[in-house]
C-alpha positions as CSV (number, residue, x, y, z in Angstrom):
1,L,-13.0,4.4,-3.6
2,N,-13.7,7.2,-0.9
3,K,-17.4,7.9,-1.4
4,R,-17.1,11.0,0.0
5,T,-14.1,12.6,-2.5
6,R,-14.9,10.0,-5.1
7,H,-11.1,9.7,-5.0
8,E,-10.1,6.1,-6.3
9,Y,-7.0,4.4,-4.4
10,V,-4.9,1.4,-5.3
11,W,-4.3,-0.3,-1.6
12,E,-1.4,-2.8,-1.7
13,H,-0.5,-5.0,1.0
14,F,3.0,-6.6,1.1
15,G,2.8,-9.5,3.0
16,M,6.4,-11.2,2.6
17,M,8.9,-8.4,2.7
18,D,11.4,-10.9,4.2
19,N,11.4,-13.2,0.7
20,E,13.8,-11.6,-1.5
21,D,12.1,-12.8,-4.4
22,Y,8.8,-11.4,-3.4
23,Y,10.3,-8.3,-2.1
24,N,12.3,-7.6,-5.8
25,A,8.7,-8.0,-7.3
26,V,7.3,-5.2,-4.8
27,L,10.3,-3.0,-6.3
28,R,9.0,-3.3,-10.0
29,K,5.4,-3.3,-8.7
30,L,6.3,0.1,-7.3
31,D,8.2,1.1,-10.0
32,A,5.0,0.2,-12.3
33,F,2.8,2.7,-10.3
34,E,5.3,5.4,-10.5
35,M,5.3,4.9,-14.4
36,N,1.7,4.8,-14.7
37,Q,1.7,8.6,-12.5
38,L,0.1,6.5,-9.8
39,L,1.7,8.2,-6.8
40,I,2.8,6.3,-3.4
41,G,0.5,8.0,-0.9
42,R,-1.9,10.2,-3.4
43,D,-3.3,7.1,-5.6
44,V,-1.5,4.3,-4.0
45,L,-1.5,3.4,0.0
46,L,0.7,0.7,1.5
47,L,0.8,-1.3,4.2
48,H,3.8,-3.9,4.5
49,E,4.8,-6.7,7.0
50,S,7.4,-9.5,7.5
51,S,7.6,-12.3,10.0
52,S,9.8,-10.4,12.1
53,A,7.3,-7.3,11.7
54,P,3.7,-7.9,11.8
55,L,1.0,-5.7,10.5
56,N,0.2,-2.9,12.5
57,T,-3.5,-3.0,12.9
58,R,-3.3,0.7,14.4
59,V,-1.9,2.0,11.0
60,L,-4.6,0.1,8.7
61,D,-7.1,1.9,11.2
62,C,-5.2,5.3,10.5
63,Y,-5.6,4.7,6.7
64,I,-9.4,3.9,6.9
65,Q,-10.1,6.8,8.5
66,E,-7.8,9.0,6.8
67,Y,-8.4,7.7,3.3
68,L,-11.8,6.1,3.0
69,V,-13.9,7.8,5.7
Protein backbone atom coordinates (compact mmCIF):
# COMPACT_ATOMS: atom_id res chain seq x y z
CA LEU A 1 0.00 0.00 0.00
CA ASN A 2 1.29 3.42 -0.93
CA LYS A 3 0.14 5.45 2.07
CA ARG A 4 0.28 8.70 0.11
CA THR A 5 -1.80 7.59 -2.91
CA ARG A 6 -3.68 4.73 -1.20
CA HIS A 7 -2.93 2.53 -4.23
CA GLU A 8 -2.42 -1.13 -3.43
CA TYR A 9 0.18 -3.16 -5.30
CA VAL A 10 0.90 -6.84 -5.59
CA TRP A 11 4.66 -7.22 -5.32
CA GLU A 12 6.01 -10.45 -6.75
CA HIS A 13 9.56 -11.68 -6.51
CA PHE A 14 10.32 -14.57 -8.82
CA GLY A 15 13.50 -16.06 -7.46
CA MET A 16 14.16 -19.27 -9.38
CA MET A 17 13.68 -18.28 -12.99
CA ASP A 18 16.20 -20.84 -14.22
CA ASN A 19 14.00 -23.68 -12.91
CA GLU A 20 11.69 -24.74 -15.75
CA ASP A 21 8.77 -25.84 -13.54
CA TYR A 22 8.99 -22.64 -11.51
CA TYR A 23 9.17 -20.55 -14.70
CA ASN A 24 6.05 -22.21 -16.08
CA ALA A 25 4.24 -21.56 -12.79
CA VAL A 26 5.27 -17.90 -13.04
CA LEU A 27 3.70 -17.67 -16.50
CA ARG A 28 0.45 -19.12 -15.17
CA LYS A 29 0.49 -16.63 -12.28
CA LEU A 30 1.03 -13.71 -14.66
CA ASP A 31 -1.91 -14.91 -16.76
CA ALA A 32 -4.04 -15.09 -13.60
CA PHE A 33 -3.17 -11.50 -12.70
CA GLU A 34 -4.21 -10.31 -16.15
CA MET A 35 -7.43 -12.36 -16.08
CA ASN A 36 -8.29 -10.53 -12.85
CA GLN A 37 -7.60 -7.08 -14.33
CA LEU A 38 -4.32 -6.69 -12.42
CA LEU A 39 -1.95 -5.09 -14.88
CA ILE A 40 1.79 -5.48 -14.65
CA GLY A 41 3.34 -2.08 -14.04
CA ARG A 42 0.10 -0.59 -12.76
CA ASP A 43 -1.03 -3.05 -10.10
CA VAL A 44 1.67 -5.72 -10.09
CA LEU A 45 5.33 -4.98 -9.44
CA LEU A 46 7.79 -7.67 -10.51
CA LEU A 47 11.31 -8.54 -9.50
CA HIS A 48 13.14 -11.61 -10.70
CA GLU A 49 16.40 -13.44 -10.39
CA SER A 50 18.12 -16.65 -11.36
CA SER A 51 21.34 -18.34 -10.40
CA SER A 52 23.17 -16.41 -13.12
CA ALA A 53 21.33 -13.09 -12.65
CA PRO A 54 20.95 -12.17 -8.96
CA LEU A 55 18.44 -9.66 -7.66
CA ASN A 56 19.42 -6.12 -8.57
CA THR A 57 19.02 -4.16 -5.35
CA ARG A 58 19.25 -0.85 -7.22
CA VAL A 59 16.11 -1.79 -9.12
CA LEU A 60 14.50 -2.78 -5.82
CA ASP A 61 15.32 0.67 -4.40
CA CYS A 62 13.87 2.32 -7.52
CA TYR A 63 10.62 0.39 -7.13
CA ILE A 64 10.35 1.45 -3.49
CA GLN A 65 10.98 5.11 -4.30
CA GLU A 66 8.67 5.16 -7.33
CA TYR A 67 5.73 3.18 -6.01
CA LEU A 68 5.78 3.08 -2.24
CA VAL A 69 7.17 6.38 -0.96
